[in-house]
GUMARVO-882326 format. One line per field, with one value per atom (N, C-alpha, C): residue in three letters; x, y, z; atom name; residue number from 1. Coordinates in pm, 1 decimal. Atoms other than C-alpha are relative to their C-alpha. Layout:
// GUMARVO-882326
aa: c(ALA,...)
east: c(X,...)
north: c(Y,...)
up: c(Z,...)
at: c(CA,...)
i: c(NUM,...)
END
This chain:
// GUMARVO-882326
aa: c(MET,MET,MET,LYS,LYS,LYS,ALA,ALA,ALA,THR,THR,THR,GLY,GLY,GLY,ILE,ILE,ILE,VAL,VAL,VAL,ARG,ARG,ARG,ARG,ARG,ARG,ILE,ILE,ILE,ASP,ASP,ASP,GLU,GLU,GLU,LEU,LEU,LEU,GLY,GLY,GLY,ARG,ARG,ARG,VAL,VAL,VAL,VAL,VAL,VAL,ILE,ILE,ILE,PRO,PRO,PRO,LYS,LYS,LYS,GLU,GLU,GLU,ILE,ILE,ILE,ARG,ARG,ARG,SER,SER,SER,THR,THR,THR,LEU,LEU,LEU,ARG,ARG,ARG,LEU,LEU,LEU,LYS,LYS,LYS,SER,SER,SER,GLY,GLY,GLY,ASP,ASP,ASP,PRO,PRO,PRO,LEU,LEU,LEU,GLU,GLU,GLU,ILE,ILE,ILE,TYR,TYR,TYR,THR,THR,THR,GLU,GLU,GLU,ARG,ARG,ARG,ASP,ASP,ASP,GLU,GLU,GLU,LEU,LEU,LEU,MET,MET,MET,LEU,LEU,LEU,LYS,LYS,LYS,LYS,LYS,LYS,TYR,TYR,TYR,SER,SER,SER,PRO,PRO,PRO,ILE,ILE,ILE,ALA,ALA,ALA,SER,SER,SER,LEU,LEU,LEU,GLY,GLY,GLY,GLN,GLN,GLN,PHE,PHE,PHE,SER,SER,SER,SER,SER,SER,GLY,GLY,GLY,THR,THR,THR,ALA,ALA,ALA,LYS,LYS,LYS,SER,SER,SER,LEU,LEU,LEU,SER,SER,SER,ASP,ASP,ASP,ILE,ILE,ILE,SER,SER,SER,GLY,GLY,GLY,TYR,TYR,TYR,PRO,PRO,PRO,ALA,ALA,ALA,PHE,PHE,PHE,ILE,ILE,ILE,CYS,CYS,CYS,ASP,ASP,ASP,THR,THR,THR,ASP,ASP,ASP,GLU,GLU,GLU,VAL,VAL,VAL,ILE,ILE,ILE,CYS,CYS,CYS,ALA,ALA,ALA,SER,SER,SER,GLY,GLY,GLY,ALA,ALA,ALA,GLY,GLY,GLY,ARG,ARG,ARG,ARG,ARG,ARG,GLU,GLU,GLU,VAL,VAL,VAL,ALA,ALA,ALA,GLY,GLY,GLY,ARG,ARG,ARG,THR,THR,THR,ILE,ILE,ILE,SER,SER,SER,LYS,LYS,LYS,LYS,LYS,LYS,LEU,LEU,LEU,ASP,ASP,ASP,ASP,ASP,ASP,ILE,ILE,ILE,LEU,LEU,LEU,ARG,ARG,ARG,GLY,GLY,GLY,ARG,ARG,ARG,LYS,LYS,LYS,SER,SER,SER,TYR,TYR,TYR,THR,THR,THR,ALA,ALA,ALA,SER,SER,SER,LEU,LEU,LEU,ALA,ALA,ALA,ASP,ASP,ASP,GLY,GLY,GLY,GLY,GLY,GLY,ASP,ASP,ASP,VAL,VAL,VAL,VAL,VAL,VAL,PRO,PRO,PRO,VAL,VAL,VAL,THR,THR,THR,GLU,GLU,GLU,GLY,GLY,GLY,GLN,GLN,GLN,ALA,ALA,ALA,GLY,GLY,GLY,ALA,ALA,ALA,PRO,PRO,PRO,THR,THR,THR,ALA,ALA,ALA,GLN,GLN,GLN,PHE,PHE,PHE,ILE,ILE,ILE,VAL,VAL,VAL,PRO,PRO,PRO,ILE,ILE,ILE,VAL,VAL,VAL,SER,SER,SER,GLY,GLY,GLY,GLY,GLY,GLY,ASP,ASP,ASP,CYS,CYS,CYS,LEU,LEU,LEU,GLY,GLY,GLY,GLY,GLY,GLY,VAL,VAL,VAL,ALA,ALA,ALA,ILE,ILE,ILE,LEU,LEU,LEU,SER,SER,SER,PHE,PHE,PHE,GLU,GLU,GLU,GLU,GLU,GLU,GLY,GLY,GLY,ALA,ALA,ALA,ARG,ARG,ARG,ILE,ILE,ILE,ASP,ASP,ASP,ALA,ALA,ALA,SER,SER,SER,ALA,ALA,ALA,MET,MET,MET,GLN,GLN,GLN,LEU,LEU,LEU,ALA,ALA,ALA,GLN,GLN,GLN,LEU,LEU,LEU,SER,SER,SER,ALA,ALA,ALA,THR,THR,THR,ILE,ILE,ILE,LEU,LEU,LEU,ALA,ALA,ALA,ASN,ASN,ASN,GLN,GLN,GLN,PHE,PHE,PHE,GLU,GLU,GLU)
east: c(85.0,0.0,89.0,-74.0,112.6,-68.3,56.4,63.7,-21.1,29.6,-100.1,27.7,-19.9,-41.0,-129.4,130.4,-412.5,-63.6,64.7,-590.1,-143.6,140.8,-968.6,-56.2,66.1,-1189.1,-129.8,128.0,-1483.2,-106.6,107.1,-1809.0,-85.4,83.1,-2078.2,-80.1,70.0,-2245.5,96.3,-99.4,-1920.2,48.8,-38.5,-1857.9,137.9,-128.4,-1522.3,-8.1,0.7,-1488.9,130.2,-117.5,-1254.1,29.5,-31.9,-1072.3,-20.3,31.6,-1164.9,117.3,-117.8,-808.8,14.9,-10.5,-807.7,-114.1,114.2,-1157.4,26.0,-29.5,-1046.5,106.6,-109.7,-722.9,-46.8,48.5,-903.8,-128.7,122.5,-1201.3,-119.9,115.3,-1446.3,-105.7,110.9,-1785.3,-105.3,107.7,-2080.7,-85.4,80.8,-2273.2,80.0,-81.2,-1980.6,6.9,-11.8,-1979.2,146.7,-134.7,-1670.9,-1.4,-19.1,-1548.5,87.1,-75.9,-1411.8,78.3,-87.8,-1115.0,65.5,-73.9,-950.0,109.9,-109.4,-622.1,66.8,-47.1,-518.0,-57.5,50.9,-544.6,-8.5,7.4,-564.6,-137.0,126.9,-872.3,29.8,-23.3,-870.5,-133.9,118.1,-1140.4,44.2,-30.6,-1144.2,-127.4,116.6,-1377.0,-45.5,57.0,-1608.4,-34.5,31.2,-1633.9,-73.9,74.9,-1913.5,52.7,-49.4,-1771.9,129.5,-126.4,-1427.2,-24.9,31.1,-1593.9,-38.5,32.8,-1692.9,121.6,-127.1,-1325.2,1.9,-11.6,-1317.2,-117.7,117.5,-1671.1,15.3,-22.0,-1587.9,107.3,-110.3,-1263.2,-46.2,53.6,-1439.6,-96.6,94.8,-1709.5,74.9,-79.0,-1451.1,66.2,-65.1,-1265.6,-101.3,103.4,-1585.8,-49.3,46.0,-1703.6,102.1,-105.8,-1368.9,8.4,-10.5,-1351.9,-115.4,117.8,-1706.9,-15.7,20.0,-1719.2,116.3,-118.1,-1365.3,63.2,-52.9,-1299.4,64.0,-48.0,-1086.8,-115.0,108.8,-1318.7,58.0,-40.4,-1289.0,-121.7,103.1,-1495.0,64.0,-53.5,-1447.4,-103.8,92.1,-1595.0,4.1,3.5,-1637.4,134.9,-133.8,-1265.4,106.2,-108.9,-1049.4,-47.7,28.4,-1040.9,29.6,-11.3,-1102.7,65.0,-57.2,-1025.4,-14.9,1.5,-951.7,43.2,-35.3,-917.9,12.5,-21.3,-792.1,117.3,-111.3,-542.4,-9.9,-3.1,-437.1,-38.4,46.8,-547.9,102.7,-103.6,-213.2,7.6,-7.7,-236.0,-109.0,111.7,-567.3,-28.7,34.3,-598.4,63.4,-46.9,-572.4,22.9,-24.4,-548.0,-128.3,111.8,-771.0,-71.4,75.8,-1053.0,9.3,-8.1,-1055.4,-122.5,110.1,-1273.5,-117.2,105.6,-1465.6,-77.0,67.6,-1538.6,-85.6,76.1,-1648.1,-129.6,119.2,-1889.6,-103.0,90.8,-2036.7,-70.6,59.3,-2090.3,-102.1,91.4,-2253.0,-127.2,117.8,-2491.1,-93.5,78.2,-2614.7,-62.0,48.2,-2657.9,114.3,-101.0,-2476.6,59.5,-72.4,-2219.0,73.7,-72.3,-2091.7,64.8,-71.0,-1836.6,97.1,-95.1,-1622.7,65.7,-70.0,-1355.7,-40.1,40.2,-1466.0,-129.0,125.0,-1805.8,10.2,-19.3,-1657.0,-39.6,39.8,-1748.5,113.5,-96.2,-1573.8,34.5,-45.0,-1386.8,72.5,-57.8,-1300.9,108.9,-103.1,-986.3,-58.2,46.5,-1047.5,63.2,-72.4,-779.8,71.4,-77.5,-591.0,135.7,-130.7,-283.3,15.9,-2.9,-372.2,82.0,-74.8,-125.3,-80.7,72.9,-281.1,-149.7,143.2,-631.2,-80.7,86.5,-915.8,-56.7,59.6,-1068.3,-151.8,144.5,-1413.7,-24.2,29.6,-1586.2,-149.4,136.5,-1909.8,9.3,-7.1,-1957.0,-141.0,129.8,-2246.4,17.7,-6.9,-2291.8,-65.0,59.1,-2360.9,-81.4,88.1,-2663.3,-84.6,79.4,-2824.2,-61.2,68.7,-3083.8,12.1,-13.1,-3045.4,141.1,-138.5,-2672.9,87.0,-97.8,-2399.2,115.7,-106.3,-2152.8,127.8,-115.8,-1919.8,-46.1,35.4,-1920.1,67.4,-55.2,-1854.1,25.8,-29.1,-1685.0,72.9,-77.2,-1558.3,63.1,-78.7,-1296.6,53.4,-75.0,-1130.8,112.2,-115.2,-788.2,34.1,-23.3,-816.8,-49.6,36.2,-829.5,-135.1,130.6,-1185.0,-99.2,85.0,-1341.0,-131.7,130.7,-1703.3,-38.6,43.6,-1843.4,-133.1,123.7,-2108.6,-108.4,117.6,-2457.3,0.9,0.3,-2410.8,97.5,-95.6,-2104.5,-58.2,64.6,-2301.7,-101.5,98.4,-2576.1,68.8,-75.8,-2316.6,48.4,-45.6,-2176.0,-117.4,118.4,-2528.0,-42.3,33.5,-2599.6,97.2,-100.5,-2274.0,-25.8,29.4,-2360.3,-124.5,123.2,-2708.3,25.6,-31.4,-2572.8,76.1,-75.7,-2324.3,-91.3,92.7,-2594.3,-92.8,92.6,-2823.4,64.0,-68.2,-2559.1,-23.6,18.2,-2650.4,-145.8,143.3,-3030.8,-59.3)
north: c(-117.7,0.0,123.3,-124.5,353.8,105.2,-105.8,628.1,126.8,-124.4,945.8,122.5,-114.0,1164.1,71.7,-60.8,1245.5,-69.1,54.5,1200.5,50.6,-36.4,1198.3,-58.8,48.7,1158.0,-71.3,69.9,919.2,85.4,-78.9,1109.4,-88.7,73.3,1006.7,-114.3,109.1,783.8,-104.3,95.9,598.1,25.7,-32.4,774.5,65.3,-63.6,878.6,52.6,-58.0,1111.5,-38.0,30.0,986.5,126.2,-125.4,1294.3,-9.2,-6.5,1402.9,-44.9,36.8,1359.8,-152.3,145.7,995.3,-62.5,52.0,934.9,14.2,-21.8,1083.6,-96.0,88.5,885.7,-144.4,137.9,558.9,-17.7,1.2,646.4,-45.7,29.0,619.2,106.4,-92.3,773.0,-22.0,11.4,839.2,-121.9,120.1,515.4,-124.6,117.7,284.9,-89.1,90.1,-24.9,-21.6,25.5,-81.5,-126.2,114.9,-403.3,45.7,-37.7,-373.1,-122.5,105.2,-583.0,47.9,-33.7,-593.6,-102.3,87.7,-737.5,63.1,-51.9,-691.2,139.1,-135.2,-312.8,84.0,-71.4,-223.1,-17.7,-0.7,-137.3,35.0,-28.6,-153.1,3.5,-11.0,-36.7,-30.0,33.6,-180.3,12.8,-11.1,-94.7,-140.0,130.8,-392.2,-10.9,25.5,-537.6,-132.4,125.0,-790.8,-85.8,74.2,-886.3,-72.9,63.0,-956.1,-120.2,112.7,-1187.2,-125.1,113.7,-1409.1,-43.9,23.7,-1453.8,-105.3,108.1,-1794.8,-2.0,-1.2,-1764.3,109.8,-109.7,-1426.0,-36.1,39.5,-1562.6,-102.7,100.8,-1864.6,59.6,-66.9,-1640.9,77.0,-75.8,-1415.2,-94.2,96.4,-1717.2,-60.6,58.5,-1877.3,100.9,-105.0,-1548.7,22.1,-19.1,-1501.7,-119.3,121.4,-1862.9,-11.1,17.7,-1867.1,114.5,-114.8,-1513.8,21.0,-22.8,-1513.7,136.7,-131.9,-1170.1,-2.2,-16.6,-1072.1,52.0,-39.1,-1030.1,37.3,-31.1,-870.4,28.8,-30.5,-828.7,92.0,-96.6,-532.0,33.0,-61.5,-385.4,149.3,-143.2,-8.2,67.7,-55.5,36.1,-58.0,61.5,-215.1,-121.7,120.9,-498.9,-119.6,115.6,-816.2,-117.0,110.1,-1069.8,30.1,-20.3,-1077.5,-129.2,119.6,-1346.7,36.3,-27.1,-1349.2,94.6,-88.7,-1127.9,131.9,-127.3,-820.1,-7.7,11.7,-959.5,47.2,-40.4,-893.6,150.9,-146.4,-523.3,61.9,-59.6,-473.7,-64.0,70.4,-735.5,67.1,-59.1,-579.0,149.9,-144.2,-221.9,79.3,-90.9,72.2,32.8,-32.4,133.1,149.7,-140.4,458.6,78.2,-88.4,754.8,-14.4,14.0,716.3,-131.1,127.4,349.4,9.4,-19.3,442.2,76.6,-78.6,700.5,-86.2,89.7,436.7,-93.8,92.9,191.1,70.4,-74.6,456.0,41.3,-29.2,536.3,-118.9,124.1,174.9,-39.1,37.1,136.6,-62.4,63.3,-86.7,102.2,-94.0,87.2,-77.9,62.7,-14.8,108.4,-96.0,159.4,-74.4,55.2,86.5,115.9,-104.8,306.5,-3.9,14.5,168.8,75.9,-73.0,333.5,143.2,-135.2,654.3,15.1,-4.2,563.1,40.5,-41.2,682.7,-120.3,115.9,377.1,51.9,-51.0,437.8,-94.2,86.8,312.2,-79.2,85.7,25.4,43.7,-39.2,132.4,132.7,-123.5,451.6,-32.8,18.5,478.3,-130.3,128.6,167.3,9.7,10.0,71.0,-86.6,79.6,-59.7,10.7,-24.3,85.1,-93.3,84.8,-134.6,79.1,-63.3,-63.9,-17.1,21.0,-194.7,-57.8,49.0,-270.2,-3.7,5.3,-365.6,-15.4,-3.9,-285.8,-11.8,20.1,-409.8,17.2,-12.7,-284.7,-120.5,104.3,-547.6,73.7,-74.4,-407.9,-97.9,83.6,-572.6,88.1,-80.5,-416.3,148.9,-141.1,-86.9,53.6,-44.0,-67.9,-57.4,48.0,-90.4,-61.2,71.9,-353.0,-7.8,10.9,-349.3,-14.0,14.9,-446.0,-119.4,104.4,-710.0,66.1,-60.2,-613.8,-98.3,70.3,-765.9,106.6,-97.7,-591.3,-63.2,45.0,-614.3,100.1,-85.7,-479.9,-3.5,13.5,-562.0,123.2,-115.4,-283.3,-24.5,8.2,-218.5,-93.7,97.6,-451.5,60.6,-29.5,-447.1,-121.3,110.7,-655.2,-51.2,53.1,-890.8,-20.6,6.4,-925.8,-121.9,119.2,-1280.4,16.0,-25.0,-1175.8,99.0,-96.9,-881.7,-70.7,74.7,-1120.0,-85.2,78.1,-1341.9,89.0,-92.8,-1039.6,41.7,-35.9,-935.3,-116.5,118.5,-1291.4,-14.4,10.8,-1297.1,102.2,-104.2,-966.8,-34.6,38.7,-1095.1,-113.3,112.6,-1419.1,50.3,-55.4,-1226.1,81.5,-81.3,-981.9,-88.9,90.4,-1272.2,-67.2,58.1,-1397.4,82.5,-90.2,-1101.2,27.3,-21.3,-1120.1,-115.0)
up: c(0.0,0.0,0.0,9.1,-68.7,86.8,-85.6,192.5,-82.0,71.6,61.9,84.9,-89.4,365.8,33.4,-24.7,374.3,120.0,-118.9,707.9,3.4,-11.2,745.3,128.2,-121.5,1051.8,-37.2,16.1,1079.1,68.6,-62.2,1140.2,89.7,-96.6,1390.0,-62.5,68.5,1127.2,-56.2,47.0,1051.6,-141.1,137.5,718.2,-5.0,28.4,575.1,-142.8,134.3,276.1,-70.9,81.9,4.2,-80.6,69.3,-133.5,-151.2,142.5,-485.3,-86.8,79.6,-614.5,-7.1,-2.7,-507.9,-78.9,76.7,-649.6,-149.2,142.1,-982.8,-49.3,39.0,-994.4,-14.3,1.7,-918.0,-80.2,80.7,-1141.4,80.6,-85.4,-851.1,-22.9,22.4,-919.7,106.6,-97.3,-696.4,-31.3,18.5,-646.7,-32.1,27.9,-734.0,124.1,-115.6,-510.6,36.9,-49.9,-294.1,86.0,-88.4,-133.9,116.3,-118.9,219.1,47.9,-49.3,331.9,129.1,-121.4,673.3,20.8,-38.9,790.5,120.6,-129.2,1150.9,23.3,-25.8,1201.1,-127.4,126.9,829.7,-63.7,71.5,625.8,-145.2,140.4,248.1,-72.8,85.5,5.6,-142.5,138.3,-345.1,-81.3,86.3,-630.6,-38.4,28.1,-679.9,-146.9,139.9,-1028.4,-11.5,14.6,-1078.7,-115.4,116.2,-1419.8,35.3,-39.3,-1272.3,90.4,-88.4,-1018.6,-79.4,87.1,-1312.9,-81.2,68.1,-1410.6,-108.2,97.4,-1579.7,-96.9,87.0,-1714.9,-106.8,95.0,-1875.4,-100.8,87.1,-2014.5,-103.5,91.4,-2164.2,-100.7,89.8,-2309.9,-108.3,98.7,-2478.6,-100.1,89.6,-2619.9,-96.6,86.1,-2751.6,-103.0,91.5,-2901.7,-111.2,99.6,-3077.2,-95.2,83.8,-3200.0,-98.0,85.5,-3336.4,-100.2,89.1,-3481.6,-96.1,83.2,-3618.9,23.7,-32.7,-3467.1,139.6,-137.5,-3167.4,86.8,-89.7,-2867.0,135.5,-136.5,-2527.1,85.0,-98.4,-2213.7,102.0,-95.5,-1983.4,105.6,-95.1,-1670.0,-31.0,31.2,-1642.6,22.4,-20.4,-1567.5,-91.1,74.7,-1748.6,-77.6,76.6,-1997.4,90.1,-88.7,-1792.5,-72.3,76.9,-2063.9,-149.0,144.9,-2434.4,-67.0,74.7,-2699.0,-147.5,141.4,-3055.8,-21.0,35.1,-3236.4,76.0,-70.3,-3041.0,145.9,-138.4,-2705.5,100.7,-95.9,-2537.6,17.0,-5.1,-2618.7,86.5,-74.1,-2436.3,136.0,-124.4,-2158.1,121.4,-124.4,-1813.1,-3.9,11.1,-1941.2,24.2,-25.9,-1849.5,-130.3,121.3,-2099.6,-28.6,40.9,-2295.3,47.0,-39.9,-2201.5,-98.7,100.9,-2530.8,16.7,-23.6,-2460.1,126.2,-123.8,-2106.8,-28.6,36.0,-2254.0,-73.5,73.2,-2489.8,97.6,-96.6,-2203.7,88.3,-86.8,-1983.5,-74.8,81.2,-2272.2,-11.8,-3.3,-2245.2,-134.7,133.0,-2622.0,-78.2,84.0,-2867.6,-95.3,85.4,-3085.4,-106.9,109.9,-3426.9,-85.6,84.3,-3643.5,-90.0,95.1,-3945.5,-73.9,75.2,-4101.3,-147.1,140.3,-4440.5,-28.3,16.1,-4382.7,51.1,-52.4,-4241.5,144.9,-141.1,-3884.2,91.5,-101.3,-3570.1,87.8,-76.8,-3439.2,123.3,-125.0,-3074.4,50.4,-58.1,-2900.5,116.7,-108.6,-2660.8,131.6,-120.1,-2412.6,-22.1,9.8,-2334.9,-60.5,61.5,-2555.5,-75.0,70.0,-2753.8,-127.9,124.6,-3024.2,-95.7,97.7,-3343.9,15.8,-14.9,-3360.1,-90.1,83.4,-3486.5,-117.3,116.6,-3827.2,-0.8,-14.7,-3731.6,138.6,-134.2,-3403.6,25.1,-48.3,-3236.4,150.7,-145.5,-2866.6,55.8,-63.5,-2650.2,150.8,-146.3,-2291.3,68.2,-84.0,-2024.9,105.5,-89.4,-1840.1,80.5,-88.7,-1538.8,107.9,-100.9,-1311.1,-25.0,35.3,-1497.2,11.5,-16.2,-1414.9,-110.8,97.3,-1675.0,77.6,-69.9,-1549.5,-81.4,88.4,-1849.7,-143.2,140.1,-2213.6,-64.4,85.2,-2476.8,-134.3,130.4,-2800.7,-90.0,101.7,-3121.2,-88.7,75.9,-3331.2,-127.2,116.2,-3667.9,-22.7,28.5,-3758.6,-148.7,143.8,-4131.0,-74.4,81.8,-4388.5,-68.1,64.6,-4514.5,66.3,-68.1,-4257.0,46.6,-58.7,-4147.1,83.2,-85.8,-3863.0,-54.5,59.0,-4003.6,106.2,-88.0,-3856.3,92.2,-84.6,-3727.9,117.0,-108.2,-3525.0,101.3,-89.8,-3384.2,90.0,-79.2,-3272.5,106.6,-98.5,-3100.8,114.9,-104.3,-2913.4,89.1,-78.8,-2807.0,90.0,-79.0,-2689.6,117.5,-106.4,-2490.8,110.2,-99.0,-2319.4,80.8,-68.3,-2236.5,98.8,-89.1,-2089.5,122.2,-112.9,-1873.9,92.5,-81.1,-1758.6,81.8,-70.1,-1664.9,121.2,-115.8,-1420.8,126.2,-112.8,-1198.4,32.1,-25.2,-1207.4,76.3)
at: c(N,CA,C,N,CA,C,N,CA,C,N,CA,C,N,CA,C,N,CA,C,N,CA,C,N,CA,C,N,CA,C,N,CA,C,N,CA,C,N,CA,C,N,CA,C,N,CA,C,N,CA,C,N,CA,C,N,CA,C,N,CA,C,N,CA,C,N,CA,C,N,CA,C,N,CA,C,N,CA,C,N,CA,C,N,CA,C,N,CA,C,N,CA,C,N,CA,C,N,CA,C,N,CA,C,N,CA,C,N,CA,C,N,CA,C,N,CA,C,N,CA,C,N,CA,C,N,CA,C,N,CA,C,N,CA,C,N,CA,C,N,CA,C,N,CA,C,N,CA,C,N,CA,C,N,CA,C,N,CA,C,N,CA,C,N,CA,C,N,CA,C,N,CA,C,N,CA,C,N,CA,C,N,CA,C,N,CA,C,N,CA,C,N,CA,C,N,CA,C,N,CA,C,N,CA,C,N,CA,C,N,CA,C,N,CA,C,N,CA,C,N,CA,C,N,CA,C,N,CA,C,N,CA,C,N,CA,C,N,CA,C,N,CA,C,N,CA,C,N,CA,C,N,CA,C,N,CA,C,N,CA,C,N,CA,C,N,CA,C,N,CA,C,N,CA,C,N,CA,C,N,CA,C,N,CA,C,N,CA,C,N,CA,C,N,CA,C,N,CA,C,N,CA,C,N,CA,C,N,CA,C,N,CA,C,N,CA,C,N,CA,C,N,CA,C,N,CA,C,N,CA,C,N,CA,C,N,CA,C,N,CA,C,N,CA,C,N,CA,C,N,CA,C,N,CA,C,N,CA,C,N,CA,C,N,CA,C,N,CA,C,N,CA,C,N,CA,C,N,CA,C,N,CA,C,N,CA,C,N,CA,C,N,CA,C,N,CA,C,N,CA,C,N,CA,C,N,CA,C,N,CA,C,N,CA,C,N,CA,C,N,CA,C,N,CA,C,N,CA,C,N,CA,C,N,CA,C,N,CA,C,N,CA,C,N,CA,C,N,CA,C,N,CA,C,N,CA,C,N,CA,C,N,CA,C,N,CA,C,N,CA,C,N,CA,C,N,CA,C,N,CA,C,N,CA,C,N,CA,C,N,CA,C,N,CA,C,N,CA,C,N,CA,C,N,CA,C,N,CA,C,N,CA,C,N,CA,C,N,CA,C,N,CA,C,N,CA,C,N,CA,C,N,CA,C,N,CA,C,N,CA,C,N,CA,C,N,CA,C,N,CA,C,N,CA,C,N,CA,C,N,CA,C,N,CA,C,N,CA,C,N,CA,C,N,CA,C,N,CA,C,N,CA,C,N,CA,C,N,CA,C,N,CA,C,N,CA,C,N,CA,C,N,CA,C,N,CA,C,N,CA,C,N,CA,C,N,CA,C,N,CA,C,N,CA,C,N,CA,C,N,CA,C)
i: c(1,1,1,2,2,2,3,3,3,4,4,4,5,5,5,6,6,6,7,7,7,8,8,8,9,9,9,10,10,10,11,11,11,12,12,12,13,13,13,14,14,14,15,15,15,16,16,16,17,17,17,18,18,18,19,19,19,20,20,20,21,21,21,22,22,22,23,23,23,24,24,24,25,25,25,26,26,26,27,27,27,28,28,28,29,29,29,30,30,30,31,31,31,32,32,32,33,33,33,34,34,34,35,35,35,36,36,36,37,37,37,38,38,38,39,39,39,40,40,40,41,41,41,42,42,42,43,43,43,44,44,44,45,45,45,46,46,46,47,47,47,48,48,48,49,49,49,50,50,50,51,51,51,52,52,52,53,53,53,54,54,54,55,55,55,56,56,56,57,57,57,58,58,58,59,59,59,60,60,60,61,61,61,62,62,62,63,63,63,64,64,64,65,65,65,66,66,66,67,67,67,68,68,68,69,69,69,70,70,70,71,71,71,72,72,72,73,73,73,74,74,74,75,75,75,76,76,76,77,77,77,78,78,78,79,79,79,80,80,80,81,81,81,82,82,82,83,83,83,84,84,84,85,85,85,86,86,86,87,87,87,88,88,88,89,89,89,90,90,90,91,91,91,92,92,92,93,93,93,94,94,94,95,95,95,96,96,96,97,97,97,98,98,98,99,99,99,100,100,100,101,101,101,102,102,102,103,103,103,104,104,104,105,105,105,106,106,106,107,107,107,108,108,108,109,109,109,110,110,110,111,111,111,112,112,112,113,113,113,114,114,114,115,115,115,116,116,116,117,117,117,118,118,118,119,119,119,120,120,120,121,121,121,122,122,122,123,123,123,124,124,124,125,125,125,126,126,126,127,127,127,128,128,128,129,129,129,130,130,130,131,131,131,132,132,132,133,133,133,134,134,134,135,135,135,136,136,136,137,137,137,138,138,138,139,139,139,140,140,140,141,141,141,142,142,142,143,143,143,144,144,144,145,145,145,146,146,146,147,147,147,148,148,148,149,149,149,150,150,150,151,151,151,152,152,152,153,153,153,154,154,154,155,155,155,156,156,156,157,157,157,158,158,158,159,159,159,160,160,160,161,161,161,162,162,162,163,163,163,164,164,164,165,165,165,166,166,166,167,167,167,168,168,168,169,169,169,170,170,170,171,171,171,172,172,172,173,173,173,174,174,174,175,175,175,176,176,176,177,177,177,178,178,178,179,179,179,180,180,180,181,181,181)
END
């Protein structure tokens, strides 16, 4: 753990304010769930990720989606790419998602784009090397909350994501969302 030098008092209701600078750095937003851990006299707060709690299931879903669709696939929560499969997976797995991708997920609507059609293809992660030429992104929504997203990408010149692959990505997002209902 890294000391910040910031000291806060617990109020009469047991609340502690997390400073804005720390919330911004850790991408904590109002309403985000936090897990609480204790060890001896230490208290640790960690942002809770329901998608990350499905580790192997998410990983298997991304691999199956990639194998069946023929496109690289990834699954993310609202902070980072949880798992990826197919070409380019090493460049995105475990990295923080881009602000543009975060905005798409928070909009709770599917997003498709292809450079061949003049669409605005968004980077998956901040500072991503090798941008995709086509993509389809589906938010994972459960109980009205966006938990993350499923996406398929193409890095081939002139590529367009076909309808059957889009349906597979939508099915994958629905299956993941149903794990929380």
